[in-house]
N, C-alpha and C positions, 0 to 999 in steps of 0.2 A: 644538399643543394637547396637553396631557398631564393626564390625570385620575388621581387617587389610586386605587389598587386597593382594591376593597371587601373587607374581611376576611371569612373564612369564618364564617357564622352562619346562623340559620334565617329571620330576618325580612329576606330579601334585598330585597323591594320597598321597605321603609322605608329601608334602607341606601342603595340605589341612588337613591331619590328625594332623600334628604338630600345625597348626593354631587353629584348634578346641580344641585340647588338652590344649593348652595354655589358650584359652578363658574359658574353664571349670575350669582350675586350678586357674586362677586369679579372677574368679567370673564374667567375662564379660557375660558368659553363666551361669546363676545362677542355683542352684539346683531347679528342678521342671520346668525350662523354657522349653517351647515347641520349637522344631526345625523342619524345613521341608527342604527337599532336594532343592526345588525351591528357597526358601528364601536365604539359605546359598550360593547356586551357584551364585545368583545375587549379594550378598554382597562381595563374594570373587572374582568375575569376572572370573569364570571358568565354564566349562560345568558341567552338572549334573552327568556325569559318575564318575569322581574322587570323587565327594562329596558323592555319593552313596556308593562307596567302603570304603571311610574313615568312614562314618557313621556305616557301618557294622563292621569295626574294633573296633570302640569305643563302640559299643553295645557288642561285644565279650569281650571287656575289662571290661564290667560292668559299664561303665560311662554313657551309654544311655540305655533307656528302652522304650518299646512301650507305646505310649500315648493313652488315650481313644479316640476312633474315628480314626483320621488319624495322621500320623507322629510319631515322637519320642519326648521324653523329657529327660532332664538331670536328671540322677538318684539322688533322694534326699539323703542327708547325713543321715545315719542311726546310731544313738548313739551306738547300740550294736556292729555293724561292725567296727565303729571307735575305740571303746574300744579294740576290738580284734586285730585290725591293730596295735595299739600302744603297745599292749603287745608284739607282734612280733618285732616291731621296737626297743622297749626298750632293749629286750634281745640281738638283733643283734648288736645294737649300743654299748652296754656294752662289748660284746665279742670282737668286732673290736677294741675298745679303749684299752682294756686290752692287746691284742696282739700287737697293735701298740706301747704301752708303754714298753712292754717287749723288743721290738726292738729299743726303743728310736727313733722312726721314726720321722723325721722332718715334721711338718705341717706348711706350709708357712704362715708367718705373714701377707702376702698380702691378704690372704683369709679373715682374720679378718678385715683388713682395708676396703676391698671391701664391706664386710657385713655391717659395720658401716655406710659407705656412703649410701648404699641402704636403710638401716633402717631410715636414716635421711630424706629420700625423700618420695614420695607418689606412686612410681611405684611398685605395688605388684609383678608384674612379675619379676622385677629386684631383689626384696627381695627373691623370691622363688629360682631364679637361684643362688644367693649368698649362701643361706642356703644349697641348694643341693650340690654345689661345695665343701662346707666345709665338709659335711658328707661323700661325695664320696671320698674325700682325706683320711679320716680316714679309710674307707673300704679298699681302695687300700693300705694304709700304714700297714694294719694288716698283709699283706703277704699271706693271705688266699684267693685264687681266688673264692672259694665257697661262701664266704661272699659277694663279689662283685656281683656274679651271683644271689644270693638269694635276695639281696637288689633291684636289677633291676626288679625282679618279682613283688615287691610291690611298686616300686617307682612311677608308674603312679598314684596310689591311694594316696601315701604319698604326692606327689606334690599338689594334689587337697586339701587334708586336711591341708597341710601347708599353702596353700593360704587362706583358711578360718580362720586359726589361725592368720596369719599376717594381714589380712584385718581388724580384729577387735581388734588386740592386742594393749593394752595401754602401753606396756613396750617392744617395739622392741629393744631398746638399751640393756635392761636387757638380752634378748636372746643372744646377742653377748658377754655380760659379762660372761654368762655361757659357751659359746663356747671358750672364751679365757681361762677360768679355765680348761676346758677339754684339750685344746692344751698344757697348761703349765704342767699338770699332765703327759701327754704323753711324753713331752720333758724331764721331770725329771725322767722318767722311773718308775713312781709310778702307777703300774698296778691296784692296788686296788682302788685308788682314781679316776683314769681315768674311770674305769668301773662304779663305784658308781655315779660319776658326770654325766656320759652319760645316765645312766638309770633314774636318777632323772630328768634330762633335758627332756627326752621323757615323763615321768610321768607328769611333769608340763604342757607340751603342751597338753597332753590328758585331764587333768583336766580342763584347760582353755577352750578347744573347747567343751567338753561335757557340761560345765557350760553355754556357749553361746547357745548351742542347747537347753538346758533345758529351757532357758528364751524364746526362739523363739517358742517352741512347745506348743500347747494348753494344759492347765491343765486338768487332767481327771475329769469327773463329780463326784460331791460328792454323797455319798450314802444318800438316803432319811432318 
């Protein structure tokens, strides 16, 4: 495990929080990994105080939990919670896309181009940022500020789950084909298609991730 050094600045808590959040999202800090205040402070080249405060925030967010004995661990990915998260995301994305299509809101083609470039590389963090930027653009294009606010409540967990999907995805380019189709439907003003494509897109991501988790989790014992 290797974390990027936090640059010298005054808002250390925010910088440490963001660094650790990115590491959890892109898998550098994997689910179940144990973390300690001393080790993180040494890797980030900061004092323990901002690390402690950042860890408290991440624990409050549900991304860290108490480890047996001493320290904390990265909260394991739980299939049931992921399924519930994607139910909310699918409904929210579909609503945002329908409203954006009704307004024929322009979604920048540069977002698609940036996403395809990221998908062709190996930087998971760049893929997450590109994916996040595309969906945020649709939320904002909906014209409903409550959608933007609601998305932000779940976005911390969505980024993490997106990272797990992208890390193991065998069809990253296909994800951006789906994004392009959603963008085209919004541009054409086809609200029904935009909503349906968005919900299907979220469902596909949910199915892919739950499938990966099912393979990773041990099988239940057989009855005698």
